[in-house]
C-alpha positions as CSV (number, residue, x, y, z in Angstrom):
1,M,38.1,-25.4,-30.8
2,K,41.5,-26.3,-31.9
3,F,44.4,-26.6,-29.4
4,N,48.1,-26.0,-30.4
5,F,50.6,-27.4,-28.2
6,K,52.8,-24.7,-29.2
7,T,50.7,-22.2,-27.8
8,Y,50.4,-24.1,-24.3
9,L,54.2,-24.0,-24.5
10,K,54.3,-20.5,-25.5
11,H,52.3,-19.5,-22.2
12,T,53.9,-22.1,-19.8
13,Y,57.7,-22.3,-20.7
14,K,59.0,-20.7,-18.0
15,T,57.3,-22.6,-15.3
16,E,57.8,-25.8,-16.7
17,L,61.8,-25.0,-17.3
18,V,61.8,-24.1,-13.6
19,Y,60.1,-27.2,-12.2
20,L,62.5,-29.3,-14.8
21,A,65.6,-27.8,-13.0
22,V,64.2,-28.5,-9.7
23,I,63.5,-32.2,-10.8
24,V,66.9,-32.3,-12.1
25,T,68.6,-31.0,-9.0
26,L,66.6,-33.7,-7.0
27,Y,68.0,-36.4,-9.5
28,F,71.6,-35.3,-9.2
29,Y,71.4,-34.6,-5.4
30,D,69.9,-38.4,-5.1
31,H,71.0,-40.6,-8.1
32,S,69.6,-43.7,-6.9
33,N,66.1,-42.4,-7.0
34,L,64.7,-42.4,-10.5
35,I,61.2,-41.3,-9.3
36,F,62.1,-37.3,-9.4
37,L,62.7,-37.9,-13.4
38,L,58.9,-39.5,-13.6
39,F,57.3,-36.7,-11.9
40,F,57.7,-33.9,-14.8
41,P,56.6,-35.8,-17.7
42,F,53.2,-36.6,-15.7
43,S,53.0,-33.1,-14.1
44,F,53.7,-31.6,-18.3
45,V,50.7,-33.7,-19.7
46,Q,48.3,-32.7,-16.6
47,G,49.0,-29.0,-16.9
48,Y,48.4,-29.3,-20.7
49,Y,44.8,-31.0,-20.1
50,R,44.2,-28.1,-17.7
51,Y,45.2,-25.5,-20.1
52,Q,42.8,-27.2,-22.5
53,Y,40.0,-27.2,-20.1
54,K,40.6,-23.5,-18.8
55,L,40.1,-22.3,-22.6
56,T,37.2,-24.3,-23.6
57,Q,35.5,-22.7,-20.5
58,A,36.7,-19.3,-21.1
59,E,35.7,-19.7,-24.9
60,K,32.1,-20.9,-23.7
61,L,32.0,-17.7,-21.4
62,K,33.5,-15.4,-23.6
63,A,30.4,-16.5,-26.3
64,R,28.4,-15.1,-23.3
65,G,30.5,-11.5,-23.6
66,L,32.3,-12.1,-20.7
67,T,35.9,-10.8,-20.3
68,E,39.1,-12.8,-18.6
69,E,38.7,-10.8,-15.8
70,D,34.9,-11.7,-15.4
71,I,35.7,-15.5,-15.6
72,D,38.2,-15.2,-12.7
73,N,35.8,-13.3,-10.6
74,I,33.3,-16.2,-11.3
75,S,35.4,-18.9,-10.7
76,F,36.6,-16.7,-7.2
77,V,33.1,-16.6,-6.0
78,K,31.8,-20.4,-6.5
79,K,35.4,-21.5,-4.6
80,W,34.9,-18.9,-2.0
81,E,31.6,-19.7,-1.7
82,H,31.8,-23.4,-0.8
83,S,35.2,-22.0,1.1
84,R,32.8,-19.3,3.6
85,K,30.6,-22.8,4.4
86,R,33.0,-24.6,5.8
87,G,34.2,-21.9,8.1
88,M,37.1,-19.7,8.7
89,W,38.9,-22.2,11.0
90,N,38.4,-25.1,8.9
91,Y,39.8,-23.3,6.0
92,C,42.7,-21.9,8.0
93,I,43.6,-25.4,9.8
94,I,42.6,-27.9,6.5
95,D,43.7,-25.9,3.7
96,G,46.4,-23.8,5.4
97,G,47.9,-26.0,7.9
98,F,47.6,-29.4,6.7
99,I,47.8,-29.1,2.8
100,F,49.5,-25.6,2.5
101,G,51.8,-26.5,5.8
102,L,53.2,-29.5,3.9
103,A,54.3,-27.5,0.8
104,I,55.8,-24.9,3.3
105,S,57.7,-27.8,5.5
106,L,59.7,-28.6,2.3
107,I,61.0,-25.2,1.8
108,T,61.8,-25.2,5.9
109,S,63.1,-28.5,5.4
110,V,65.7,-27.6,2.5
111,A,66.4,-24.3,4.4
112,W,67.0,-26.4,7.6
113,L,69.4,-28.4,5.9
114,I,71.4,-25.8,3.9
115,L,71.9,-24.0,7.4
116,K,72.8,-27.2,9.1
117,G,75.7,-27.9,6.1
118,K,74.9,-31.4,6.5
119,D,73.3,-33.7,4.0
120,M,70.4,-35.5,4.0
121,H,72.0,-39.0,4.8
122,T,73.9,-37.8,7.7
123,L,71.1,-35.9,9.3
124,L,68.6,-39.0,8.8
125,A,70.7,-41.9,9.8
126,E,68.6,-42.6,13.0
127,P,64.6,-43.2,12.8
128,G,64.4,-40.8,16.0
129,D,66.4,-37.9,14.5
130,M,64.4,-38.4,11.1
131,F,60.9,-38.3,13.2
132,A,62.0,-35.2,14.8
133,F,63.5,-33.3,11.4
134,I,59.8,-34.0,9.5
135,G,57.7,-33.5,12.9
136,Y,59.2,-30.0,13.9
137,N,59.2,-28.9,10.0
138,Y,55.8,-29.8,9.8
139,I,54.8,-28.1,12.6
140,I,56.7,-24.9,11.6
141,G,55.1,-25.2,8.3
142,A,51.7,-25.9,9.2
143,S,51.8,-23.0,11.8
144,I,53.1,-20.3,9.3
145,A,50.6,-21.7,6.6
146,V,47.6,-21.5,9.3
147,I,48.8,-17.7,9.8
148,I,49.0,-17.0,5.9
149,F,45.6,-18.5,5.4
150,R,43.9,-16.5,8.6
151,M,45.3,-13.2,6.4
152,K,44.1,-14.4,3.3
153,W,40.9,-15.1,4.8
154,K,40.4,-11.4,5.7
155,H,41.6,-10.6,2.0
156,N,39.2,-13.0,0.5
157,E,36.1,-11.9,2.6
158,K,36.3,-8.3,1.0
159,R,36.9,-9.4,-2.6
160,F,33.7,-11.8,-2.1
161,V,31.9,-8.6,-0.3
162,R,33.2,-6.4,-3.3
163,L,32.1,-8.6,-6.3
164,T,28.7,-10.0,-5.0
165,D,27.4,-6.9,-3.2
166,P,26.3,-3.9,-5.6
167,L,26.9,-1.5,-2.1
168,A,30.4,-2.8,-1.7
169,D,32.0,0.2,-2.4
170,N,30.4,2.4,-0.6
171,Y,30.8,-0.2,2.3
172,F,34.7,-0.3,1.5
173,A,35.2,3.6,1.4
174,K,33.9,3.9,5.0
175,D,36.2,1.8,6.3
176,Y,39.3,3.5,4.1
177,Q,38.3,7.2,5.4
178,D,38.7,6.0,9.1
179,I,42.5,5.0,8.1
């Protein structure tokens, strides 16, 4: 199978442009830090290799007569079986609170800076202010993420049962008749 770089760009150019815009904005915000500009090439190359791997796996499964939807469902079932074994609270706290909460805390940090109308240097001038800012935003982000992942657990459980249980349609039809 031949992997074409142009095909990769065709499928991901919008995402890559948004990502590049965010990185350039961060660079213009803080000119002294070149690390922001180094993120883009690394993520771009990593994305290309992930794209190649996904196409290889898709071709292997399509050779067996499976569709893209089947491939996505198989991948979901494998990942969800692993998550289910760890348990709901482990999933919500670790995957949600610690990992996804970090991403949400970055969003809440930016929102906090915009709402306060201050720049990062004046807000974080004192170490105590800096730790309070980071701590509060991380707690807010983690709390939001735990709530999101708790709702996501229920949705994923229903999808898992629907995909693995041949009688699942009857099971869910009964739930929706009560509504």
